[in-house]
C-alpha positions in Angstrom: 0.0 0.0 0.0 1.5 3.4 -0.9 2.3 5.8 1.9 -0.4 8.2 2.8 2.4 10.8 3.5 3.9 10.5 0.0 3.2 13.8 -1.8 4.7 16.1 -4.4 7.1 17.7 -1.9 8.4 14.4 -0.6 8.8 13.1 -4.2 10.7 16.3 -5.2 13.1 15.8 -2.2 13.7 12.2 -3.1 14.4 13.3 -6.7 17.0 15.8 -5.5 18.7 13.1 -3.5 18.8 10.8 -6.5 20.7 13.6 -8.3 23.1 13.9 -5.4 21.7 17.3 -4.4 21.6 17.7 -0.6 20.4 20.6 1.6 22.7 21.9 4.3 21.4 25.4 5.0 23.7 27.7 7.0 22.9 29.7 10.1 19.6 28.0 10.8 19.6 29.4 14.4 19.8 33.0 13.3 17.3 35.1 15.3 16.1 32.2 17.4 15.7 32.7 21.2 17.6 30.1 23.2 17.7 30.0 27.0 21.1 28.9 28.4 20.4 28.2 32.1 23.5 28.3 34.2 25.4 29.3 31.1 27.6 32.2 32.2 30.9 30.3 32.3 32.7 27.2 31.1 30.7 25.0 28.8 27.8 27.5 28.8 30.0 30.4 27.7 31.5 28.3 24.8 28.0 27.3 23.7 26.8 30.9 23.9 29.8 32.1 21.8 29.0 29.5 19.1 25.3 30.4 19.0 25.9 34.2 19.0 28.3 33.8 16.1 25.4 32.2 14.2 23.0 35.0 15.1 21.0 33.5 17.9 19.6 35.5 20.8 20.9 33.8 23.9 19.4 34.4 27.3 21.8 33.4 30.0 20.5 32.6 33.4 23.0 32.9 36.2 23.1 32.9 40.0 25.3 35.3 42.0 28.3 35.7 39.6 27.1 38.9 38.0 30.6 40.0 37.1 31.2 36.9 35.0 27.9 37.2 33.3 28.6 40.8 32.4 32.0 39.9 31.1 30.5 37.2 28.9 27.9 39.6 27.5 30.5 42.4 26.9 32.8 39.9 25.1 30.2 38.3 22.9 28.0 41.3 22.1 30.8 43.0 20.3 31.2 40.0 18.0 27.6 39.4 16.9 25.6 39.0 14.9 23.6 37.5 17.7 23.3 38.8 21.2 23.5 37.7 24.8 21.1 38.9 27.5 21.8 38.0 31.2 19.1 37.3 33.8 20.1 36.9 37.5 18.2 34.5 39.7 18.2 31.2 41.7 16.8 28.7 39.3 16.0 26.3 42.2 13.4 28.9 43.1 10.1 29.1 41.1 10.4 32.9 40.9 13.9 32.6 39.4 12.7 30.1 36.8 9.7 32.3 35.9 11.8 35.4 35.5 14.2 33.7 33.2 11.4 32.4 30.9 9.6 35.7 30.9 12.8 37.5 30.0 13.3 35.2 27.0 9.7 35.5 26.0 10.0 39.3 26.0 12.6 39.3 23.2 11.8 39.6 19.5 11.0 36.1 18.3 9.6 33.1 20.1 11.5 30.8 22.5 13.0 28.0 20.5 15.2 26.1 22.9 16.4 25.5 26.4 19.9 24.3 27.2 20.3 23.5 30.9 23.9 23.7 32.2 22.5 23.7 35.8 24.5 21.6 38.2 26.7 21.4 41.2 29.5 18.8 40.8 30.3 18.7 44.6 31.0 15.2 45.6 30.6 13.8 49.1 32.0 10.5 50.3 29.0 8.1 50.8 30.0 7.4 54.4 29.8 11.1 55.2 26.7 11.9 53.1 23.7 13.2 55.0 20.1 13.9 54.0 20.7 17.6 53.6 23.6 17.2 51.3 21.7 14.7 49.2 18.7 16.9 48.9 20.9 19.9 47.9 22.4 17.8 45.1 19.1 16.6 43.9 17.7 20.1 44.0 20.4 21.6 41.8 21.3 18.6 39.5 17.8 17.2 38.9 14.8 19.1 40.3 15.7 22.6 39.1 16.6 21.6 35.5 13.5 19.4 35.2 11.1 22.1 36.5 12.6 24.7 34.3 12.2 22.4 31.3 8.5 21.9 32.3 8.0 25.7 32.4 9.6 26.2 29.0 7.6 23.3 27.5 4.3 24.7 28.9 5.2 28.1 27.3 6.0 26.5 24.0 3.1 24.1 23.9 0.6 26.9 24.6 1.9 28.6 21.5 2.2 25.5 19.3 6.0 26.0 19.1 8.4 23.2 18.1 11.9 23.2 19.5 14.6 21.5 21.4 15.6 20.9 25.0 19.1 19.9 25.9 20.2 18.9 29.4 23.9 18.7 30.4 24.7 15.7 32.5 28.1 14.1 33.0 30.1 11.0 32.0 29.4 10.0 35.7 25.7 9.8 34.9 26.4 7.0 32.3 29.3 5.1 33.9 30.0 4.3 37.5 32.9 6.3 39.1 33.8 5.8 42.7 32.9 8.6 45.2 30.2 10.4 43.4 26.9 9.0 44.6 25.1 12.3 45.2 26.2 13.9 42.0 26.2 11.0 39.6 22.9 9.7 41.0 21.1 13.0 40.4 22.5 13.4 36.9 21.6 9.8 36.1 18.1 10.5 37.2 18.1 13.5 34.8 19.2 11.4 31.9 16.4 9.0 32.4 13.8 11.8 32.9 14.9 13.2 29.6 14.3 9.9 27.9 10.8 9.7 29.4 10.0 13.3 28.3 11.2 12.5 24.8 8.5 9.8 24.6 5.7 12.3 25.4 6.7 15.6 23.9 6.3 15.1 20.2 7.0 18.7 19.1 10.0 19.1 21.5 13.1 17.1 21.0 14.8 16.2 24.3 18.4 15.1 24.5 21.3 14.9 26.9 25.0 15.7 26.5 27.3 14.0 29.0 30.7 15.7 29.0 33.9 14.1 30.3 37.1 15.8 31.5 37.0 19.3 30.1 39.4 22.2 30.4 37.0 24.5 32.3 35.6 24.8 35.9 36.5 22.0 38.2 37.8 20.0 35.2 40.5 22.5 34.7 41.5 22.3 38.4 41.7 18.5 38.2 43.7 18.6 34.9 46.2 21.2 36.3 46.7 18.9 39.4 47.5 16.0 37.2 44.5 13.9 38.3 43.8 12.6 34.8 47.3 12.4 33.3 47.3 8.7 33.4 44.5 8.5 30.9 46.3 10.5 28.3 49.6 8.7 29.0 47.9 5.3 28.5 46.1 6.7 25.4 42.7 5.9 27.0 41.8 9.4 25.7 43.7 11.3 23.0 43.7 14.5 24.9 41.7 16.5 27.5 38.4 17.9 26.3 37.8 21.4 25.1 34.6 23.3 25.8 34.2 23.7 22.0 33.8 19.9 21.8 30.7 20.0 23.9 29.4 23.2 22.3 29.5 21.6 18.9 27.4 18.7 20.0 24.9 20.9 21.7 24.7 22.9 18.4 24.0 19.7 16.5 21.1 18.9 18.9 19.7 22.4 18.4 19.5 22.1 14.6 15.9 22.9 13.7 15.4 20.0 11.4 17.3 17.6 13.6 16.2 13.9 13.6 17.5 13.1 17.1 15.5 12.8 20.3 15.7 10.8 23.5 19.4 10.3 23.2 22.5 10.7 25.4 25.7 11.8 23.7 28.8 11.2 25.8 31.6 13.7 24.9 34.5 12.2 26.8 37.1 11.1 24.2 36.3 7.5 25.0 37.2 7.6 28.7 34.1 5.7 29.9 34.9 3.0 27.3 38.7 2.7 27.8 39.5 3.9 31.3 40.6 0.3 32.1 43.7 0.9 29.9 45.1 3.3 32.6 
């Protein structure tokens, strides 16, 4: 039985492919409004730089570190053609989440995507872990990103908008590393929640990026201290990760006509596969 979806447009596209004519449009995020929650530094800053270069309007949500957010805006807004707007607030608080979404909704153009960089990588030895520390980790690494995504999704669904949600997790969410129960457990929960959401949000693609050792934030501190030298020395990984590695994967998942949802992409140079070599 012929497909009920086969029409002139689909036939024309198939014809172009038969002639080796393929469509790779440039700057498909130009003018789009993208929320980067917790994106004022490190991986978030690299991603914002890539998106602004393409012409996107990036709304960066940050907490406390106003100087860093202002420095990011000053640096990127001189480069264009896109722009960065910064919104201060605690995204564990409902008011902070609402303020961020409202600020993004107030820009020219509709909200297209959320990228959540929210997280606190603090690790507590399991023997010393108490209820308060566990709740704090869950609040930052799981609850806040999920409730922010819910708010963004409600805003977009009410306006019949299609788009993309990207959560940042960690290689520790997809592989077991000693000494990170509170952090890894919360991020693993976020990974599975994203998969569940992808099954029910047809117009919103939901994906996760799980970075490995990267030369920003606490990763830089660990790299400088030689903590991961053995992995490079043993060729378990070819090098340490750059923030650009992660930003490019996020950009892929934000592509408007992207065909990926419900997936976790681990950007770790192969460490979770080959760490036994060290």
